A tleap script that builds the chain and sets N, CA, C and O, in Angstrom:
source leaprc.protein.ff14SB
mol = sequence {
  NGLY LYS GLY ASN ALA SER LEU SER ASN GLY
  GLY PHE ASP GLU ASN LEU ASP ALA TYR GLY
  LEU HIE GLY GLY TYR LEU TYR ASP MET GLY
  ARG TYR VAL VAL GLY GLY GLU LEU ASP TYR
  ASN LYS ILE ASN LEU ASP ASN ASN GLY GLY
  ASP GLY ASP LEU ALA ARG LEU LYS GLY ARG
  ALA GLY MET LYS PHE GLY ARG PHE MET PRO
  TYR LEU THR ALA GLY TYR ALA ARG ILE SER
  THR ASN GLN ASP ALA GLY ASP VAL SER GLU
  GLY ALA PHE ALA TYR GLY LEU GLY ALA GLU
  TYR MET VAL ASN ASN ARG PHE SER VAL GLY
  ALA GLU TYR THR ARG GLN ASP PHE LYS ASP
  VAL SER ASN VAL ASN GLY LEU ASP LEU ASP
  THR ASP MET VAL GLN MET ARG ALA SER TYR
  ARG CPHE
}
set mol.1.N position { -2.096 56.829 -1.293 }
set mol.1.CA position { -3.466 56.872 -1.734 }
set mol.1.C position { -4.119 55.526 -1.537 }
set mol.1.O position { -3.451 54.531 -1.253 }
set mol.2.N position { -5.410 55.501 -1.688 }
set mol.2.CA position { -6.213 54.287 -1.612 }
set mol.2.C position { -6.974 54.148 -2.909 }
set mol.2.O position { -7.278 55.141 -3.570 }
set mol.3.N position { -7.283 52.913 -3.276 }
set mol.3.CA position { -8.011 52.707 -4.510 }
set mol.3.C position { -8.681 51.372 -4.559 }
set mol.3.O position { -8.594 50.563 -3.635 }
set mol.4.N position { -9.363 51.158 -5.682 }
set mol.4.CA position { -10.042 49.909 -5.952 }
set mol.4.C position { -9.847 49.576 -7.416 }
set mol.4.O position { -9.917 50.461 -8.269 }
set mol.5.N position { -9.603 48.311 -7.718 }
set mol.5.CA position { -9.484 47.829 -9.090 }
set mol.5.C position { -10.422 46.650 -9.250 }
set mol.5.O position { -10.479 45.774 -8.387 }
set mol.6.N position { -11.164 46.623 -10.363 }
set mol.6.CA position { -12.081 45.511 -10.588 }
set mol.6.C position { -12.150 45.185 -12.074 }
set mol.6.O position { -12.069 46.073 -12.922 }
set mol.7.N position { -12.303 43.890 -12.376 }
set mol.7.CA position { -12.488 43.431 -13.749 }
set mol.7.C position { -13.967 43.428 -14.075 }
set mol.7.O position { -14.800 43.189 -13.201 }
set mol.8.N position { -14.296 43.693 -15.332 }
set mol.8.CA position { -15.689 43.794 -15.744 }
set mol.8.C position { -16.446 42.478 -15.628 }
set mol.8.O position { -17.675 42.495 -15.554 }
set mol.9.N position { -15.758 41.334 -15.608 }
set mol.9.CA position { -16.445 40.048 -15.470 }
set mol.9.C position { -16.711 39.681 -14.007 }
set mol.9.O position { -17.291 38.631 -13.729 }
set mol.10.N position { -16.292 40.534 -13.077 }
set mol.10.CA position { -16.529 40.279 -11.658 }
set mol.10.C position { -15.548 39.308 -11.035 }
set mol.10.O position { -15.660 39.009 -9.846 }
set mol.11.N position { -14.586 38.805 -11.800 }
set mol.11.CA position { -13.645 37.817 -11.287 }
set mol.11.C position { -12.521 38.406 -10.459 }
set mol.11.O position { -11.708 37.664 -9.908 }
set mol.12.N position { -12.457 39.728 -10.361 }
set mol.12.CA position { -11.363 40.375 -9.634 }
set mol.12.C position { -11.887 41.681 -9.075 }
set mol.12.O position { -12.332 42.543 -9.832 }
set mol.13.N position { -11.842 41.839 -7.786 }
set mol.13.CA position { -12.217 43.090 -7.127 }
set mol.13.C position { -11.222 43.275 -5.992 }
set mol.13.O position { -11.246 42.525 -5.016 }
set mol.14.N position { -10.356 44.259 -6.112 }
set mol.14.CA position { -9.195 44.377 -5.245 }
set mol.14.C position { -9.054 45.787 -4.715 }
set mol.14.O position { -9.150 46.755 -5.470 }
set mol.15.N position { -8.826 45.905 -3.418 }
set mol.15.CA position { -8.429 47.187 -2.845 }
set mol.15.C position { -6.933 47.335 -3.033 }
set mol.15.O position { -6.200 46.347 -3.067 }
set mol.16.N position { -6.482 48.578 -3.155 }
set mol.16.CA position { -5.060 48.805 -3.361 }
set mol.16.C position { -4.585 50.003 -2.571 }
set mol.16.O position { -5.345 50.928 -2.287 }
set mol.17.N position { -3.313 49.966 -2.224 }
set mol.17.CA position { -2.616 51.095 -1.622 }
set mol.17.C position { -1.629 51.601 -2.656 }
set mol.17.O position { -1.039 50.813 -3.395 }
set mol.18.N position { -1.444 52.922 -2.712 }
set mol.18.CA position { -0.510 53.498 -3.678 }
set mol.18.C position { 0.254 54.642 -3.036 }
set mol.18.O position { -0.259 55.348 -2.168 }
set mol.19.N position { 1.479 54.808 -3.479 }
set mol.19.CA position { 2.279 55.955 -3.072 }
set mol.19.C position { 3.160 56.328 -4.251 }
set mol.19.O position { 3.503 55.474 -5.068 }
set mol.20.N position { 3.527 57.594 -4.342 }
set mol.20.CA position { 4.327 57.980 -5.492 }
set mol.20.C position { 4.782 59.419 -5.457 }
set mol.20.O position { 4.715 60.101 -4.434 }
set mol.21.N position { 5.251 59.860 -6.621 }
set mol.21.CA position { 5.774 61.204 -6.823 }
set mol.21.C position { 5.076 61.851 -8.007 }
set mol.21.O position { 4.618 61.164 -8.920 }
set mol.22.N position { 4.997 63.178 -7.986 }
set mol.22.CA position { 4.467 63.896 -9.141 }
set mol.22.C position { 5.307 65.140 -9.384 }
set mol.22.O position { 5.886 65.714 -8.462 }
set mol.23.N position { 5.360 65.537 -10.635 }
set mol.23.CA position { 6.066 66.745 -11.018 }
set mol.23.C position { 5.384 67.341 -12.233 }
set mol.23.O position { 4.791 66.619 -13.035 }
set mol.24.N position { 5.464 68.644 -12.370 }
set mol.24.CA position { 4.813 69.260 -13.517 }
set mol.24.C position { 5.025 70.751 -13.556 }
set mol.24.O position { 5.869 71.302 -12.848 }
set mol.25.N position { 4.244 71.388 -14.394 }
set mol.25.CA position { 4.319 72.838 -14.575 }
set mol.25.C position { 2.906 73.398 -14.563 }
set mol.25.O position { 2.022 72.881 -15.245 }
set mol.26.N position { 2.693 74.459 -13.785 }
set mol.26.CA position { 1.413 75.155 -13.751 }
set mol.26.C position { 1.619 76.596 -14.196 }
set mol.26.O position { 2.559 77.262 -13.761 }
set mol.27.N position { 0.742 77.067 -15.058 }
set mol.27.CA position { 0.785 78.437 -15.556 }
set mol.27.C position { -0.365 79.216 -14.931 }
set mol.27.O position { -1.531 78.888 -15.149 }
set mol.28.N position { -0.045 80.229 -14.166 }
set mol.28.CA position { -1.017 81.037 -13.447 }
set mol.28.C position { -1.452 82.203 -14.325 }
set mol.28.O position { -0.638 83.053 -14.686 }
set mol.29.N position { -2.746 82.243 -14.670 }
set mol.29.CA position { -3.294 83.317 -15.504 }
set mol.29.C position { -4.187 84.248 -14.681 }
set mol.29.O position { -5.158 84.796 -15.203 }
set mol.30.N position { -3.870 84.426 -13.422 }
set mol.30.CA position { -4.720 85.233 -12.550 }
set mol.30.C position { -5.664 84.334 -11.788 }
set mol.30.O position { -5.249 83.657 -10.848 }
set mol.31.N position { -6.917 84.314 -12.172 }
set mol.31.CA position { -7.909 83.468 -11.505 }
set mol.31.C position { -7.817 81.999 -11.957 }
set mol.31.O position { -8.145 81.093 -11.191 }
set mol.32.N position { -7.374 81.770 -13.191 }
set mol.32.CA position { -7.315 80.424 -13.756 }
set mol.32.C position { -5.874 79.907 -13.783 }
set mol.32.O position { -4.922 80.669 -13.946 }
set mol.33.N position { -5.748 78.588 -13.617 }
set mol.33.CA position { -4.441 77.935 -13.631 }
set mol.33.C position { -4.546 76.712 -14.543 }
set mol.33.O position { -5.463 75.903 -14.398 }
set mol.34.N position { -3.597 76.577 -15.491 }
set mol.34.CA position { -3.553 75.411 -16.366 }
set mol.34.C position { -2.145 74.848 -16.342 }
set mol.34.O position { -1.190 75.557 -16.022 }
set mol.35.N position { -2.016 73.580 -16.679 }
set mol.35.CA position { -0.683 72.994 -16.707 }
set mol.35.C position { -0.713 71.514 -17.001 }
set mol.35.O position { -1.745 70.951 -17.369 }
set mol.36.N position { 0.446 70.893 -16.831 }
set mol.36.CA position { 0.597 69.470 -17.067 }
set mol.36.C position { 1.365 68.823 -15.941 }
set mol.36.O position { 2.081 69.486 -15.191 }
set mol.37.N position { 1.203 67.507 -15.833 }
set mol.37.CA position { 1.815 66.787 -14.722 }
set mol.37.C position { 2.133 65.363 -15.146 }
set mol.37.O position { 1.367 64.731 -15.874 }
set mol.38.N position { 3.257 64.873 -14.687 }
set mol.38.CA position { 3.636 63.473 -14.834 }
set mol.38.C position { 3.713 62.892 -13.427 }
set mol.38.O position { 4.361 63.464 -12.551 }
set mol.39.N position { 3.052 61.758 -13.211 }
set mol.39.CA position { 3.163 61.134 -11.896 }
set mol.39.C position { 3.454 59.648 -12.035 }
set mol.39.O position { 3.144 59.024 -13.050 }
set mol.40.N position { 4.055 59.100 -10.990 }
set mol.40.CA position { 4.377 57.677 -10.906 }
set mol.40.C position { 3.893 57.186 -9.554 }
set mol.40.O position { 4.163 57.803 -8.523 }
set mol.41.N position { 3.178 56.075 -9.565 }
set mol.41.CA position { 2.657 55.481 -8.338 }
set mol.41.C position { 3.040 54.014 -8.258 }
set mol.41.O position { 2.907 53.281 -9.238 }
set mol.42.N position { 3.508 53.587 -7.114 }
set mol.42.CA position { 3.747 52.177 -6.821 }
set mol.42.C position { 2.462 51.656 -6.190 }
set mol.42.O position { 1.949 52.254 -5.244 }
set mol.43.N position { 1.942 50.553 -6.702 }
set mol.43.CA position { 0.663 50.005 -6.260 }
set mol.43.C position { 0.909 48.683 -5.540 }
set mol.43.O position { 1.648 47.830 -6.033 }
set mol.44.N position { 0.293 48.515 -4.380 }
set mol.44.CA position { 0.313 47.252 -3.640 }
set mol.44.C position { -1.117 46.737 -3.560 }
set mol.44.O position { -1.991 47.404 -3.007 }
set mol.45.N position { -1.356 45.546 -4.112 }
set mol.45.CA position { -2.680 44.938 -4.078 }
set mol.45.C position { -2.872 44.275 -2.718 }
set mol.45.O position { -2.067 43.435 -2.315 }
set mol.46.N position { -3.931 44.649 -2.015 }
set mol.46.CA position { -4.129 44.202 -0.636 }
set mol.46.C position { -4.338 42.698 -0.503 }
set mol.46.O position { -3.702 42.064 0.338 }
set mol.47.N position { -5.210 42.119 -1.310 }
set mol.47.CA position { -5.594 40.719 -1.111 }
set mol.47.C position { -4.801 39.737 -1.948 }
set mol.47.O position { -4.623 38.589 -1.541 }
set mol.48.N position { -4.320 40.161 -3.109 }
set mol.48.CA position { -3.703 39.233 -4.049 }
set mol.48.C position { -2.198 39.107 -3.867 }
set mol.48.O position { -1.585 38.223 -4.465 }
set mol.49.N position { -1.591 39.957 -3.066 }
set mol.49.CA position { -0.171 39.856 -2.815 }
set mol.49.C position { 0.698 40.366 -3.946 }
set mol.49.O position { 1.920 40.231 -3.881 }
set mol.50.N position { 0.113 40.945 -4.975 }
set mol.50.CA position { 0.889 41.450 -6.096 }
set mol.50.C position { 1.180 42.932 -5.948 }
set mol.50.O position { 0.733 43.585 -5.005 }
set mol.51.N position { 1.938 43.443 -6.898 }
set mol.51.CA position { 2.200 44.871 -6.917 }
set mol.51.C position { 2.245 45.343 -8.355 }
set mol.51.O position { 2.170 44.540 -9.285 }
set mol.52.N position { 2.368 46.649 -8.533 }
set mol.52.CA position { 2.373 47.185 -9.885 }
set mol.52.C position { 2.862 48.614 -9.909 }
set mol.52.O position { 3.194 49.205 -8.882 }
set mol.53.N position { 2.896 49.151 -11.119 }
set mol.53.CA position { 3.316 50.522 -11.363 }
set mol.53.C position { 2.231 51.214 -12.175 }
set mol.53.O position { 1.674 50.629 -13.104 }
set mol.54.N position { 1.932 52.456 -11.826 }
set mol.54.CA position { 0.970 53.271 -12.553 }
set mol.54.C position { 1.628 54.607 -12.852 }
set mol.54.O position { 1.971 55.355 -11.937 }
set mol.55.N position { 1.803 54.907 -14.133 }
set mol.55.CA position { 2.363 56.185 -14.557 }
set mol.55.C position { 1.305 56.929 -15.352 }
set mol.55.O position { 0.581 56.328 -16.146 }
set mol.56.N position { 1.213 58.255 -15.136 }
set mol.56.CA position { 0.192 59.042 -15.828 }
set mol.56.C position { 0.774 60.374 -16.290 }
set mol.56.O position { 1.579 60.990 -15.592 }
set mol.57.N position { 0.357 60.801 -17.465 }
set mol.57.CA position { 0.660 62.115 -18.002 }
set mol.57.C position { -0.674 62.815 -18.149 }
set mol.57.O position { -1.517 62.401 -18.944 }
set mol.58.N position { -0.870 63.906 -17.361 }
set mol.58.CA position { -2.184 64.528 -17.269 }
set mol.58.C position { -2.090 66.035 -17.475 }
set mol.58.O position { -1.087 66.662 -17.135 }
set mol.59.N position { -3.137 66.594 -18.031 }
set mol.59.CA position { -3.323 68.032 -18.049 }
set mol.59.C position { -4.194 68.426 -16.873 }
set mol.59.O position { -4.985 67.623 -16.379 }
set mol.60.N position { -4.045 69.685 -16.417 }
set mol.60.CA position { -4.847 70.184 -15.293 }
set mol.60.C position { -5.391 71.566 -15.622 }
set mol.60.O position { -4.720 72.367 -16.272 }
set mol.61.N position { -6.602 71.840 -15.173 }
set mol.61.CA position { -7.199 73.174 -15.300 }
set mol.61.C position { -7.968 73.460 -14.022 }
set mol.61.O position { -8.827 72.679 -13.612 }
set mol.62.N position { -7.652 74.589 -13.394 }
set mol.62.CA position { -8.296 74.923 -12.130 }
set mol.62.C position { -8.665 76.387 -12.039 }
set mol.62.O position { -8.262 77.205 -12.866 }
set mol.63.N position { -9.446 76.700 -11.012 }
set mol.63.CA position { -9.860 78.070 -10.737 }
set mol.63.C position { -9.549 78.383 -9.279 }
set mol.63.O position { -9.925 77.629 -8.381 }
set mol.64.N position { -8.852 79.510 -9.044 }
set mol.64.CA position { -8.447 79.878 -7.682 }
set mol.64.C position { -9.553 80.639 -6.958 }
set mol.64.O position { -10.228 81.496 -7.528 }
set mol.65.N position { -9.710 80.297 -5.694 }
set mol.65.CA position { -10.583 81.001 -4.765 }
set mol.65.C position { -9.730 81.304 -3.537 }
set mol.65.O position { -9.768 80.573 -2.547 }
set mol.66.N position { -8.962 82.384 -3.612 }
set mol.66.CA position { -8.008 82.683 -2.548 }
set mol.66.C position { -6.911 81.633 -2.543 }
set mol.66.O position { -6.251 81.425 -3.562 }
set mol.67.N position { -6.705 80.965 -1.408 }
set mol.67.CA position { -5.682 79.921 -1.306 }
set mol.67.C position { -6.186 78.543 -1.737 }
set mol.67.O position { -5.409 77.590 -1.794 }
set mol.68.N position { -7.457 78.433 -2.034 }
set mol.68.CA position { -8.087 77.158 -2.392 }
set mol.68.C position { -8.270 77.089 -3.913 }
set mol.68.O position { -8.716 78.056 -4.531 }
set mol.69.N position { -7.917 75.924 -4.522 }
set mol.69.CA position { -8.086 75.770 -5.959 }
set mol.69.C position { -8.631 74.384 -6.303 }
set mol.69.O position { -7.902 73.397 -6.207 }
set mol.70.N position { -9.915 74.295 -6.704 }
set mol.70.CA position { -10.415 73.046 -7.272 }
set mol.70.C position { -9.944 72.945 -8.724 }
set mol.70.O position { -9.730 73.962 -9.383 }
set mol.71.N position { -9.783 71.707 -9.221 }
set mol.71.CA position { -9.319 71.530 -10.595 }
set mol.71.C position { -9.851 70.237 -11.195 }
set mol.71.O position { -10.279 69.329 -10.482 }
set mol.72.N position { -9.812 70.176 -12.530 }
set mol.72.CA position { -10.113 68.976 -13.300 }
set mol.72.C position { -8.816 68.487 -13.920 }
set mol.72.O position { -7.923 69.281 -14.215 }
set mol.73.N position { -8.716 67.185 -14.118 }
set mol.73.CA position { -7.522 66.614 -14.719 }
set mol.73.C position { -7.921 65.511 -15.702 }
set mol.73.O position { -8.906 64.804 -15.490 }
set mol.74.N position { -7.143 65.374 -16.778 }
set mol.74.CA position { -7.384 64.320 -17.763 }
set mol.74.C position { -6.078 64.023 -18.482 }
set mol.74.O position { -5.234 64.904 -18.644 }
set mol.75.N position { -5.915 62.773 -18.914 }
set mol.75.CA position { -4.704 62.414 -19.627 }
set mol.75.C position { -4.605 60.927 -19.894 }
set mol.75.O position { -5.615 60.237 -20.032 }
set mol.76.N position { -3.371 60.440 -19.967 }
set mol.76.CA position { -3.081 59.053 -20.318 }
set mol.76.C position { -2.458 58.336 -19.123 }
set mol.76.O position { -1.603 58.893 -18.435 }
set mol.77.N position { -2.889 57.105 -18.883 }
set mol.77.CA position { -2.351 56.284 -17.794 }
set mol.77.C position { -1.817 54.975 -18.360 }
set mol.77.O position { -2.359 54.438 -19.326 }
set mol.78.N position { -0.756 54.472 -17.753 }
set mol.78.CA position { -0.178 53.171 -18.131 }
set mol.78.C position { 0.015 52.361 -16.852 }
set mol.78.O position { 0.669 52.820 -15.915 }
set mol.79.N position { -0.553 51.158 -16.814 }
set mol.79.CA position { -0.428 50.290 -15.639 }
set mol.79.C position { 0.334 49.034 -16.019 }
set mol.79.O position { 0.166 48.498 -17.114 }
set mol.80.N position { 1.172 48.571 -15.105 }
set mol.80.CA position { 1.876 47.295 -15.238 }
set mol.80.C position { 1.791 46.610 -13.882 }
set mol.80.O position { 2.151 47.193 -12.859 }
set mol.81.N position { 1.317 45.374 -13.879 }
set mol.81.CA position { 1.226 44.630 -12.623 }
set mol.81.C position { 1.841 43.252 -12.786 }
set mol.81.O position { 1.905 42.716 -13.892 }
set mol.82.N position { 2.285 42.692 -11.694 }
set mol.82.CA position { 2.640 41.275 -11.643 }
set mol.82.C position { 1.951 40.722 -10.416 }
set mol.82.O position { 2.129 41.219 -9.304 }
set mol.83.N position { 1.177 39.707 -10.631 }
set mol.83.CA position { 0.394 39.143 -9.539 }
set mol.83.C position { 0.156 37.677 -9.814 }
set mol.83.O position { 0.420 37.188 -10.913 }
set mol.84.N position { -0.341 36.984 -8.823 }
set mol.84.CA position { -0.596 35.559 -8.970 }
set mol.84.C position { -1.618 35.270 -10.068 }
set mol.84.O position { -1.535 34.236 -10.731 }
set mol.85.N position { -2.578 36.171 -10.267 }
set mol.85.CA position { -3.624 35.956 -11.268 }
set mol.85.C position { -3.144 36.241 -12.687 }
set mol.85.O position { -3.833 35.881 -13.642 }
set mol.86.N position { -2.002 36.867 -12.853 }
set mol.86.CA position { -1.471 37.148 -14.184 }
set mol.86.C position { -0.925 38.563 -14.279 }
set mol.86.O position { -1.197 39.412 -13.430 }
set mol.87.N position { -0.157 38.795 -15.318 }
set mol.87.CA position { 0.449 40.102 -15.535 }
set mol.87.C position { -0.457 40.968 -16.406 }
set mol.87.O position { -1.141 40.474 -17.303 }
set mol.88.N position { -0.448 42.276 -16.120 }
set mol.88.CA position { -1.214 43.240 -16.893 }
set mol.88.C position { -0.267 44.359 -17.300 }
set mol.88.O position { 0.528 44.829 -16.486 }
set mol.89.N position { -0.346 44.785 -18.550 }
set mol.89.CA position { 0.407 45.933 -19.030 }
set mol.89.C position { -0.462 46.632 -20.073 }
set mol.89.O position { -0.520 46.204 -21.226 }
set mol.90.N position { -1.139 47.710 -19.666 }
set mol.90.CA position { -2.119 48.368 -20.532 }
set mol.90.C position { -2.098 49.875 -20.357 }
set mol.90.O position { -1.634 50.387 -19.339 }
set mol.91.N position { -2.607 50.584 -21.362 }
set mol.91.CA position { -2.771 52.028 -21.307 }
set mol.91.C position { -4.249 52.392 -21.332 }
set mol.91.O position { -5.077 51.609 -21.798 }
set mol.92.N position { -4.583 53.582 -20.832 }
set mol.92.CA position { -5.981 54.002 -20.771 }
set mol.92.C position { -6.093 55.510 -20.614 }
set mol.92.O position { -5.114 56.190 -20.305 }
set mol.93.N position { -7.291 56.019 -20.829 }
set mol.93.CA position { -7.629 57.399 -20.557 }
set mol.93.C position { -7.838 57.549 -19.048 }
set mol.93.O position { -8.503 56.723 -18.423 }
set mol.94.N position { -7.272 58.593 -18.475 }
set mol.94.CA position { -7.427 58.870 -17.038 }
set mol.94.C position { -8.118 60.219 -16.887 }
set mol.94.O position { -7.859 61.145 -17.656 }
set mol.95.N position { -8.993 60.328 -15.902 }
set mol.95.CA position { -9.694 61.594 -15.664 }
set mol.95.C position { -10.051 61.696 -14.184 }
set mol.95.O position { -10.148 60.690 -13.482 }
set mol.96.N position { -10.243 62.926 -13.727 }
set mol.96.CA position { -10.590 63.101 -12.325 }
set mol.96.C position { -10.722 64.550 -11.934 }
set mol.96.O position { -10.786 65.454 -12.768 }
set mol.97.N position { -10.761 64.736 -10.619 }
set mol.97.CA position { -10.866 66.078 -10.055 }
set mol.97.C position { -10.116 66.121 -8.743 }
set mol.97.O position { -9.873 65.097 -8.105 }
set mol.98.N position { -9.757 67.329 -8.358 }
set mol.98.CA position { -9.000 67.484 -7.127 }
set mol.98.C position { -9.132 68.889 -6.586 }
set mol.98.O position { -9.842 69.729 -7.138 }
set mol.99.N position { -8.434 69.124 -5.496 }
set mol.99.CA position { -8.406 70.447 -4.884 }
set mol.99.C position { -7.087 70.605 -4.148 }
set mol.99.O position { -6.567 69.658 -3.558 }
set mol.100.N position { -6.553 71.833 -4.195 }
set mol.100.CA position { -5.313 72.165 -3.495 }
set mol.100.C position { -5.557 73.345 -2.573 }
set mol.100.O position { -6.398 74.204 -2.835 }
set mol.101.N position { -4.810 73.362 -1.502 }
set mol.101.CA position { -4.811 74.508 -0.594 }
set mol.101.C position { -3.367 74.979 -0.447 }
set mol.101.O position { -2.492 74.207 -0.055 }
set mol.102.N position { -3.123 76.253 -0.765 }
set mol.102.CA position { -1.787 76.830 -0.656 }
set mol.102.C position { -1.497 77.166 0.810 }
set mol.102.O position { -2.100 78.081 1.372 }
set mol.103.N position { -0.591 76.435 1.414 }
set mol.103.CA position { -0.188 76.688 2.795 }
set mol.103.C position { 0.628 77.978 2.853 }
set mol.103.O position { 0.440 78.808 3.743 }
set mol.104.N position { 1.542 78.132 1.884 }
set mol.104.CA position { 2.300 79.372 1.693 }
set mol.104.C position { 2.622 79.482 0.199 }
set mol.104.O position { 2.068 78.726 -0.599 }
set mol.105.N position { 3.496 80.397 -0.192 }
set mol.105.CA position { 3.781 80.602 -1.618 }
set mol.105.C position { 4.463 79.418 -2.287 }
set mol.105.O position { 4.422 79.312 -3.513 }
set mol.106.N position { 5.079 78.537 -1.541 }
set mol.106.CA position { 5.836 77.416 -2.101 }
set mol.106.C position { 5.211 76.040 -1.857 }
set mol.106.O position { 5.506 75.104 -2.600 }
set mol.107.N position { 4.369 75.892 -0.854 }
set mol.107.CA position { 3.911 74.571 -0.422 }
set mol.107.C position { 2.388 74.495 -0.442 }
set mol.107.O position { 1.702 75.394 0.045 }
set mol.108.N position { 1.864 73.392 -1.020 }
set mol.108.CA position { 0.414 73.164 -1.024 }
set mol.108.C position { 0.117 71.718 -0.627 }
set mol.108.O position { 0.958 70.830 -0.765 }
set mol.109.N position { -1.087 71.511 -0.137 }
set mol.109.CA position { -1.595 70.181 0.183 }
set mol.109.C position { -2.939 70.024 -0.524 }
set mol.109.O position { -3.614 71.008 -0.826 }
set mol.110.N position { -3.311 68.785 -0.780 }
set mol.110.CA position { -4.580 68.585 -1.465 }
set mol.110.C position { -4.983 67.132 -1.537 }
set mol.110.O position { -4.342 66.248 -0.967 }
set mol.111.N position { -6.066 66.915 -2.258 }
set mol.111.CA position { -6.599 65.577 -2.484 }
set mol.111.C position { -7.048 65.488 -3.937 }
set mol.111.O position { -7.448 66.481 -4.543 }
set mol.112.N position { -6.972 64.257 -4.490 }
set mol.112.CA position { -7.350 64.065 -5.883 }
set mol.112.C position { -8.026 62.716 -6.047 }
set mol.112.O position { -7.570 61.714 -5.496 }
set mol.113.N position { -9.117 62.692 -6.807 }
set mol.113.CA position { -9.789 61.456 -7.210 }
set mol.113.C position { -9.551 61.269 -8.702 }
set mol.113.O position { -9.767 62.196 -9.483 }
set mol.114.N position { -9.111 60.086 -9.107 }
set mol.114.CA position { -8.946 59.778 -10.526 }
set mol.114.C position { -9.521 58.403 -10.837 }
set mol.114.O position { -9.601 57.526 -9.976 }
set mol.115.N position { -9.915 58.247 -12.089 }
set mol.115.CA position { -10.425 56.966 -12.583 }
set mol.115.C position { -9.685 56.643 -13.874 }
set mol.115.O position { -9.453 57.514 -14.713 }
set mol.116.N position { -9.320 55.374 -14.014 }
set mol.116.CA position { -8.700 54.864 -15.219 }
set mol.116.C position { -9.492 53.637 -15.667 }
set mol.116.O position { -9.743 52.737 -14.864 }
set mol.117.N position { -9.888 53.591 -16.935 }
set mol.117.CA position { -10.647 52.468 -17.485 }
set mol.117.C position { -9.786 51.770 -18.523 }
set mol.117.O position { -9.702 52.210 -19.669 }
set mol.118.N position { -9.148 50.680 -18.119 }
set mol.118.CA position { -8.281 49.912 -19.015 }
set mol.118.C position { -9.126 48.891 -19.761 }
set mol.118.O position { -9.793 48.065 -19.138 }
set mol.119.N position { -9.103 48.938 -21.094 }
set mol.119.CA position { -9.930 48.068 -21.940 }
set mol.119.C position { -9.127 46.868 -22.418 }
set mol.119.O position { -7.931 46.976 -22.691 }
set mol.120.N position { -9.792 45.730 -22.517 }
set mol.120.CA position { -9.217 44.502 -23.092 }
set mol.120.C position { -7.866 44.159 -22.483 }
set mol.120.O position { -6.881 44.018 -23.208 }
set mol.121.N position { -7.804 44.022 -21.173 }
set mol.121.CA position { -6.543 43.722 -20.496 }
set mol.121.C position { -6.155 42.261 -20.698 }
set mol.121.O position { -7.001 41.407 -20.960 }
set mol.122.N position { -4.872 41.996 -20.572 }
set mol.122.CA position { -4.308 40.644 -20.636 }
set mol.122.C position { -4.674 39.907 -21.921 }
set mol.122.O position { -4.815 38.685 -21.929 }
set mol.123.N position { -4.825 40.671 -23.015 }
set mol.123.CA position { -5.131 40.088 -24.328 }
set mol.123.C position { -6.424 39.281 -24.342 }
set mol.123.O position { -6.564 38.347 -25.131 }
set mol.124.N position { -7.366 39.634 -23.478 }
set mol.124.CA position { -8.676 38.983 -23.470 }
set mol.124.C position { -9.695 40.034 -23.878 }
set mol.124.O position { -9.935 40.981 -23.129 }
set mol.125.N position { -10.298 39.887 -25.050 }
set mol.125.CA position { -11.264 40.876 -25.530 }
set mol.125.C position { -12.457 40.962 -24.593 }
set mol.125.O position { -12.967 39.951 -24.110 }
set mol.126.N position { -12.885 42.180 -24.350 }
set mol.126.CA position { -14.067 42.405 -23.532 }
set mol.126.C position { -13.826 42.391 -22.043 }
set mol.126.O position { -14.771 42.597 -21.281 }
set mol.127.N position { -12.595 42.156 -21.584 }
set mol.127.CA position { -12.306 42.130 -20.154 }
set mol.127.C position { -11.636 43.442 -19.776 }
set mol.127.O position { -10.487 43.691 -20.143 }
set mol.128.N position { -12.361 44.280 -19.040 }
set mol.128.CA position { -11.892 45.619 -18.700 }
set mol.128.C position { -11.468 45.692 -17.237 }
set mol.128.O position { -12.054 45.036 -16.376 }
set mol.129.N position { -10.451 46.491 -16.970 }
set mol.129.CA position { -9.976 46.741 -15.617 }
set mol.129.C position { -10.237 48.200 -15.296 }
set mol.129.O position { -9.658 49.088 -15.921 }
set mol.130.N position { -11.102 48.454 -14.328 }
set mol.130.CA position { -11.438 49.810 -13.919 }
set mol.130.C position { -10.776 50.104 -12.587 }
set mol.130.O position { -10.880 49.308 -11.654 }
set mol.131.N position { -10.093 51.244 -12.487 }
set mol.131.CA position { -9.443 51.611 -11.231 }
set mol.131.C position { -9.918 52.985 -10.791 }
set mol.131.O position { -10.013 53.911 -11.597 }
set mol.132.N position { -10.209 53.105 -9.525 }
set mol.132.CA position { -10.553 54.374 -8.877 }
set mol.132.C position { -9.511 54.620 -7.804 }
set mol.132.O position { -9.183 53.716 -7.036 }
set mol.133.N position { -8.983 55.851 -7.743 }
set mol.133.CA position { -7.971 56.180 -6.731 }
set mol.133.C position { -8.308 57.499 -6.055 }
set mol.133.O position { -8.728 58.455 -6.707 }
set mol.134.N position { -8.120 57.540 -4.755 }
set mol.134.CA position { -8.193 58.777 -3.978 }
set mol.134.C position { -6.824 58.958 -3.335 }
set mol.134.O position { -6.352 58.083 -2.610 }
set mol.135.N position { -6.189 60.100 -3.604 }
set mol.135.CA position { -4.836 60.331 -3.117 }
set mol.135.C position { -4.752 61.640 -2.340 }
set mol.135.O position { -5.394 62.630 -2.692 }
set mol.136.N position { -3.964 61.627 -1.295 }
set mol.136.CA position { -3.573 62.839 -0.598 }
set mol.136.C position { -2.268 63.299 -1.236 }
set mol.136.O position { -1.396 62.479 -1.522 }
set mol.137.N position { -2.126 64.606 -1.463 }
set mol.137.CA position { -0.968 65.123 -2.181 }
set mol.137.C position { -0.329 66.279 -1.424 }
set mol.137.O position { -1.001 67.030 -0.717 }
set mol.138.N position { 0.974 66.401 -1.588 }
set mol.138.CA position { 1.722 67.547 -1.084 }
set mol.138.C position { 2.650 67.987 -2.214 }
set mol.138.O position { 3.290 67.152 -2.854 }
set mol.139.N position { 2.725 69.296 -2.461 }
set mol.139.CA position { 3.516 69.831 -3.573 }
set mol.139.C position { 4.387 70.990 -3.119 }
set mol.139.O position { 3.984 71.818 -2.302 }
set mol.140.N position { 5.592 71.024 -3.675 }
set mol.140.CA position { 6.520 72.128 -3.441 }
set mol.140.C position { 6.763 72.818 -4.778 }
set mol.140.O position { 7.035 72.156 -5.780 }
set mol.141.N position { 6.667 74.140 -4.794 }
set mol.141.CA position { 6.854 74.912 -6.030 }
set mol.141.C position { 8.220 75.560 -6.018 }
set mol.141.O position { 8.611 76.197 -5.040 }
set mol.142.N position { 8.944 75.394 -7.113 }
set mol.142.CA position { 10.287 75.968 -7.267 }
set mol.142.C position { 10.208 77.345 -7.875 }
set mol.142.O position { 11.237 77.988 -8.082 }
savepdb mol mol.pdb
quit
């Protein structure tokens, strides 16, 4: 995936690359699908030379249109970074939207946009870290 992270004081604006794994459970109710997901992403900061980890526990709710399913997602995110500018370890509310296309009964591909707003990072009051991510996803159903 690709993303952007920026501090509210303007002192940090960073593009990032991310890759990871996700797993979860989806309950199919006919036209509607609900479920939960845990994902882990390794983050590489493009300009600062640092890296980090982003883990999220999210709920999902979607509506099927044949093989295509748009969905909304919301949950909790935890970020940990080590970089030249300092270490960050914070939790935040995560939210976004996505869409999946069922290639067959077991395999789907899709894309997801999520935003995480980390408040008061690095023990500095009023300094927020906002992250936006766009990810390409592939899923296998057991």
